[in-house]
C-alpha angles and dihedrals in degrees: 000000000000120000120241090255092051091049089050093054091044090054092046092048092052091048093050097040103041101021089220108194091207091065124085111257103268093221090061092040095053094039091055091045092052090051097053099031122106103247126217087230104063091187089069090053090050092051089048090054091047089050091054093046092047092049091047095048091048093051092044093049092048093050094047095047093048090048092051092048089049088050093052091047091049093047095048092045090052090051092047092050090044089069102029133048124255092238136010133197110208135178133227110268093017095272124111112182106175093042096144092072091046090050090052092050093049094045093055094060109110093229095053115097098177139354137186140171121253141182121222130185144142126256147146129256120211128191120166107314094339123099126182132179112233143184106234118208121189112206142171101241093206093056098034093070089064093052107038137020095238094116089063092049095060110120096182129020125358135281089229089066088078095098124171119262091010092090099221123165135201116208135197114254095244091046092051090047092050091051093043091229128148136199114295096018122120126242130191115240114201117199121199091222098092140183126248112243134168086263091055134257111350123191119239114255128195134169117231127189117226106241099164147012123209133191120202097170095240123100098222089063104031096051103036112025125096124179125208135165115282092236091054090047092053090053094044095050094037095239097140104200095341125106135203097238151313121273122203143188118217132211093229115026093196089065092057095109091052092047091049090052092049093048092047090062090054099045125094120252114283095036124102133194114218121184128203094258090059094045092052098030096126093054096047092045089054091049092049091049091049091049092051092049092049089050091053094045095048091045086068088069089060090046091053089052088050089057087057089055088054090052091048094052094044090055091043091053090050091048093049099047092119093049091049090051092050091050090051092050089050089058104267113153124230088250090058091051089051091051092053094059093039087058090050094050094042091052090054091049093044094052091048092047094049093045092048093047092050092046092046093050093048093047094045092050093048103040090116088063101034098049096052088048092053091045091051093044096053098028095239136123117215097193110029114206093223092054108033129049090216107054097177128063104246123208131196110181114202115192093205088064090046089055090047093052093045092048092049092048092050091048092051091050090049092051090048091060097055101080098045090044091050091051089051091053090056093058112126113220094216093052093045094050097041094099099030 
């Protein structure tokens, strides 16, 4: 009875000599056998294992980091849009007189779910010895609930308490804390639009009673935004019946730039449609740049694992010099020898890529369980509630990015096999068998 090695060489010989299409291609057959065989040189097996683990860890880290960055971006975007509309139509000079017709035009767009007029202006709030600059926004409480999520962010009081002519005000939590004001107390709102008196230009002053306190979880809103009724805002800023602009909520927020462009073509001269991507463009550009840089940096981990594949194949080629010579004497072409070692390297990279992708997906989907376990195990807290606005590590797994990472990892592993495989194909049978 023939030994397994003899049967292997008999199969290879038949494949090379007769080119039997019913036989498995011998390059694939030998390459897979070299990958799973127990080598005489255990160091090569160890390097192969390290290459797989390195590839897997690199892919897993890349998938998890991208998912976490997507989660932070999604969370911050949700908080931004919870306090601001998806799209605004504003006028030159901050005064829109015939706003009813503009509101009608905006409301009839198929992507617009809700729309409402608003008044915006800058001012100063004074309480006791404390003074804070604020962005004042006059809203219609009944319509605002359909546009933003501010009604659900109220920590004390109600948004509906902003009634016209009663001069109530709702403050951000950090702003109220900085002023030292509580519910029911009165603050002085100073508007820059003043009145001319014999003593000169005097700012307009009006007392407002605090009827609510909200908390968005983002500093630009919590420490500088004050909400009042739109009628009170028109009186304070001397706008009569005019407003500053029209705010809208869209059915699909990702289509906001397209909707803004369509509305712009329908609006009269002097009016402009600004969507949320334009209003927060600097922030989202910074996030995208950071995400790209993290992708490049973490891809180096995969590249390092690919260098291990090169080392594995170089040592494997050296270890298999006699086998390569025998294959060449049986009639194998240099291209076939090259294919054998490409198969071996690709299998190492493929196993590492698949294992890393699976591990990355499982970890990204279960971060809400894994992170609390690690925090409890080591007695640490990664995102303290009293320091960070987002106290949990969010994750948003996108399978298109998983495919991109896996494809890049596989491509790197394939490129890493080319040089050692090329060196193997240049082996001369006479030189390799001289000392056998």
